[in-house]
N, C-alpha and C positions, 0 to 999 in steps of 0.2 A: 498449415491448416490441416494437412493430412493426419498429423498426430492427433489433433484436437477432435477430429470427427471420426476417428477409428473406434467406433463403439459396436457392441455385439447385441444390443437389445434396443427396443423402442424407447426413445427419450421421453415420450409422452407418459409412460408408465413409471418414470423414474423421479417423479415429483414426490417429495415427502408429504404425507398426509397433513392437511391443515395449514400449509404455508403458501398456498396459492388460492386464497379465499375468493379473490376477485378475478380468477382465471387470467392472470397476467400472461400466462403461457401463450394465450391466443394472440397476444400482441407480438410474439417472437416468431422468427422464421424457423424453419426446420433446421437450418444450419446452426442458428443460435442454440436450439434445444440439444442438438448433437454435441456441440461444444461443451455446454454445461454438463451434460451426462458424462462426457469423457473425463472432464476435470473432477467432477464429483466422484467417479469411480477411482480415479488416481488418489484423491485425498483419503477416501475410505481405506485404500490399500497401503499407501505409502506414508500417511501422516497420522491419521486418527488412532491407529493401534499403538503408536509410540509417543505421542505428543506429551502426554502427562509425565512420562518418565524424563523426556528431554527437558521439560519445564522445571521439574523438581530438581534436576541436576544442573540446571543453567547450561545446557549443552546445545550447541549449534551443530546440527548434523550436516557436515559439509557435503556429504554424498548426495544430499537432496538437490544440490545445484545442478548436477548433470541430469538428474531425473526430471527436474523442471524443464530443462532444455529439451529433453527427449519428448515430453508431453506437449511442448509448444507453449509453455506458460510465460516465456520471456519475450516481451515485445510482440504480442499477438497483433497489435495495431501498426506495427512497422511493415512496410512493403516487403513482399516475398523476395524481391531481387536482392535485398540486403540480409536475408535470413529470417525475417519476421513472418508472422502469419498472414499478413495482407488482409486482416479482418477489420470490421467496423468497431466503433466504440462501445456499442451494446455488447458485442461479443467479448471485448476486453473487460468490460464491467462484470460480466457473468463469470469470467475466469477468476477475477479478484474476489468475487462473492463466494465462490466455492472453496477457494484457498483459505479465505479468512473463516469460513465455516469450520475449517480445521483448526486454524490458529492465526492470530494477527501477526505474530512474528514471522511465520511462514509467508504470509501475504506481503509483509514489508520487504522480505528478500526479493520476491518476484516484482513488487511494485517499484522498488528502487532500480532494479536492473532494467525494467522496460520503460518506465516513465522518466527517470532521473539520470540514467546513463545512456541507454540506447536513443531515447527521444532527442536529447540535445545534440548528440553526434549526428543523427539523421537530419535534424532540422537546421542546425547551424554549422555542421562540419563540411569539410571538403569531400570530394568523391574519394580521394585516397584514404581519408580517415574512415569514411563509411565502409569501404570494402575491407580495410584492415581490421576494424574492430567489431562491427556489427554482426557478422556471421558467427564469430567466436562467442560473442555475448549471447546471441540467440540460442546457440547450441549448449551453452553452459560450460564450454571450454574455458571461458573467461568469466570472472565475477567482477562487477564494478560497484563503485559507491559515488556519492554526490556530496561535495564539500561546499556548503554555504554557511551554515550556522557556526558562530565563533563563541568563545567563552563570554565575551562581553556584548555580543550582538546576535540576538535571536529574532525577536519580532521586528527588529530594526536592522535588516540585513545591509542596508545602504551605508551603515557606519563601519563596515568591515575594515580591518586593518591589514589583512593578508594582502601582499603586494608582489609585483614582479618588475624587474628592471630589464631594459634592453642592453644586453652586453655585446651586441654586434652579431655574433654567430649563434647566440642562444639567449634565453631569458633566465634570470636568477630569481627564484621564488622563495619568499619567506613569509612565515605566519603559522596559524594553527586553526583547525576546525574541530568542533566537538559534537557529540551526540550523532555520530555518523553510522547509520545502518550499513552492515557488510564490511566496514572498513578493515577489521583485523584480518579478513580473509581475501580482501579484494586484490585483484590483479592490476586494475586501473582505477583511478579517481578522476571524475569530471570536477575540477576545482574552480571556484569563482574568486577572482582576485582583482585588485586595482593596479592599472599601469602607472607610470610616473605622472600622467596627467589626471589621475583619479578616475579614469574610466574603467568600469567593470568588464572583464572578459572571462571567458571560459578557456581553461587549459586541460589537456589530458596528461595526467601524471602517472607514470608507470611504476609498479613495485620494482625495486632494485635500483632506482635512481638514487645516487648518493645524497644523503641528507634527508631522505623521505622516510618517515616511520609512522606506524599505525598502532599506538598503544590501545589495548583493549580496556573497555569499561567494565568493572566488576561490581558485584553487590546490588544488581538491579532487582527490584521486586516485580518488574513489568517486562514484557517481551523477553522472557528468560530463554526462550529457544532461538532467539535471534542474536546475531553477533553485532555488537555495538562497540564503537571506539572513537578514537581521535585521529586526525590527520595532522602531522607536524612536519613543517617544511623549514629546513635549516640550510640556506644557501643552496637550494636544489637547482641544478642546471636542467632546464626544460628545452628541448629542441624547438625551434621556431615553428616547425611543421606541426606541433602539437597544439598550437593555438586554434581554437574554433573561429574560423574566419568570417562567418556569414551573419553574425549579430553580436552587438555589444550592449552595455548598459544593463541596468537591473531588470529591465523587461525580459531578458533572456532567461535567467533562472526562474522568474516568475511564471513564464509560460510552461516550463517544466513542472513547476508545482501545481499549476492548473490541471495538467494531465494526471499527476499523481493524486491530487485531491479528489478527482473524479473517481479513480479507482478505490480510494478510501470510502467514498460514499456508498459504493456497492459492497465493498468488503465488510463494512459495519453491519449491513443487513444480513450478511452471512453469519456473523457472530451472533446477532440477535436471533436468527432462526435456530441456531444450535442450542441456545439457551432456552428458547420457547419449547422446542421439541422435547428437551430433557424434562422441563417442568410439566409439560402436558402428560408425558408418560408416567412421571412419578406421582402426579396427582391421581391418576387412574389406579395406581398400584398401592399406594401408601394408605393403610387402614388406620383410622383413629375413630374412637366412639363407635366402633363396629361398622364403619362404612368408609369408602374411599374419601380422601380429603377433597377430591374433585367435586364432591356433592355439596360442599359448603359454599355459601354465597360469596364469601371474600376471596376464595381461591378462584371461583369462576370469574369474579371481577377482574382479578389479576390477569388471568388467561385471556379474557375478552379484550382487555386493554392492550395486552401484548400483540395479539393478532391484528387489532385495528392499527396499531403504530407500524407494524411490519408491512401491512398492506399499503398504507399511505406512502411509506419509504420506497416500496417496490415501484409504485406508479410514478413517484418523483424521479427515481433513477431512470426508468424507461423513457420518460419525456426528456430528461436531460440528455440521455444518450442520443435520442433523435435530434435534438438541437445541436449537439456537437457534430454529429454526422453531417448535418446540413449547414455547418458553419455559423450558426446563430447564437451559440452559447457564449456568455461573457464570464469573466472572473466572478462577478457577483452571483451569477446563476450557480456556478460550481461551489462557491462559498456557502450559499444557502443549503445545498444538499450535504456537503461535508459536515457542516455545523449541526444540522437537524438530525442526520442519520446516526452520527456517532453518539450524540447525547441520548437519542432514542435507545441505541443498543446498550449503552451503559446503564440506563434506567431498567431495561429489561433483564440485564444480567443481575442487577441487584434484586429485582422482584423475583426472578427465578431462584435465586439463592435462598430467599425467604421461604418459598414454597417447599424447598428441599430441607428446611430446618437445619439441624446440625450437620446432616450429611452433606449439605451444600458447601461446607468449607473444606471438604476432603477432595483429594485427586480422583475419586471415583466418579465425580460428575464435573462438567466443564466450566461451571459458572464462575468460580473464583478466579480461574486462569483467564477466562475472557474479561472478567471485570478488571483485573490488574492490567491486562494488556490494553484495554480500552482507556485506561487512565493515561497512558502514553499517546494513544491515537487521538484523544480529545485535545492533546497539546501540540503534537508535532505537525509540521507542514501548515502552520497557521493555528494558533490557539483558538479555543471556543470564543473568546471575547474579541480577538482580532477579526474573526470572520463576521461577528456581529457588527463591528465597526466598518468593515468593508461594505456590508449591506446598508449600514447607516449612511455611508458616503454616497451609495448609489441612490438612496431615497432622497437625501437632502441636497446633494451636491457639495457638501461641506466635509472635508476630510478631518475627522476627529483625532487621528492617530499621528498627526504631524505637529 
């Protein structure tokens, strides 16, 4: 928490003009505002000046991992005794919002580490596992990844074929996972696999274990500054003490995804804010027919709709954060926010690109990068349509995806 709140100026003065139309800041605590300001400054200093170059070159800046650890961006919602920030979920959301304001791939790096690696170890791990891994993950000394999706099982993770067998003094793990953020650089992977009885368990697999490899995925048009790859297990011997002991079944990884989807809902608002701010400024500066294009009705319509949607999403996130803090949020509540906010951000990125005209397709402005990134965000950790069906199940009581 100390890193996140170490700021040198009033956070009340650090709100970008026009992106707090309903004074949502009044709903936040001073600690929330300080945390947001600290991460915002970090992004402006360590990500924004370089992100277009990284994206153009499909380069993942590994040095950012330690910097994320130094600023407290890994596991801010994890208790301080294990190296986390000990903060509430609104604070966690604000951290994700500001990082994705810089770039969705950068937020993916932090989100996977905090919600999909640290969270399951904290929630389902032994005390020995927590003390062994969590402080190093929080500091950025270690980078982790989360292995659930398989080549033939994405929206249907229960069909996974990755499996492990009890060999007496160890487990033997076989299978493969794909579309795994952080995997090419990860020191550990939290892997979900079936035992001989078909029950799903989590195991911590460490880089260097014989038979474990992490091929990198190349040729992406999206999340180009994020490291993406596979996890391949060929008779990997996993020590028995690396099994997460405190929960099994599909509900365990689904709980992790709920935490990550909450972060995505906030992060998407950050991407939308960045696109809106760029469009607002461009509309004031770009002259056509002897006046700023911001004076034209259709441009004002676009900007008004952007601001309306961002404001609604901000309020949605704040309320969802309070519900999670109070233990009242369900998977369906989180699905609604993830689905709504990512679709909103993608629409805003497209509209902002149009306001910029031809300049909008260049790396001088952020919209095309955000747009391409959000095409992944709208698919991963539950596709847009799967979240619709989760809500449909909640409404009708009938599961349409089984």
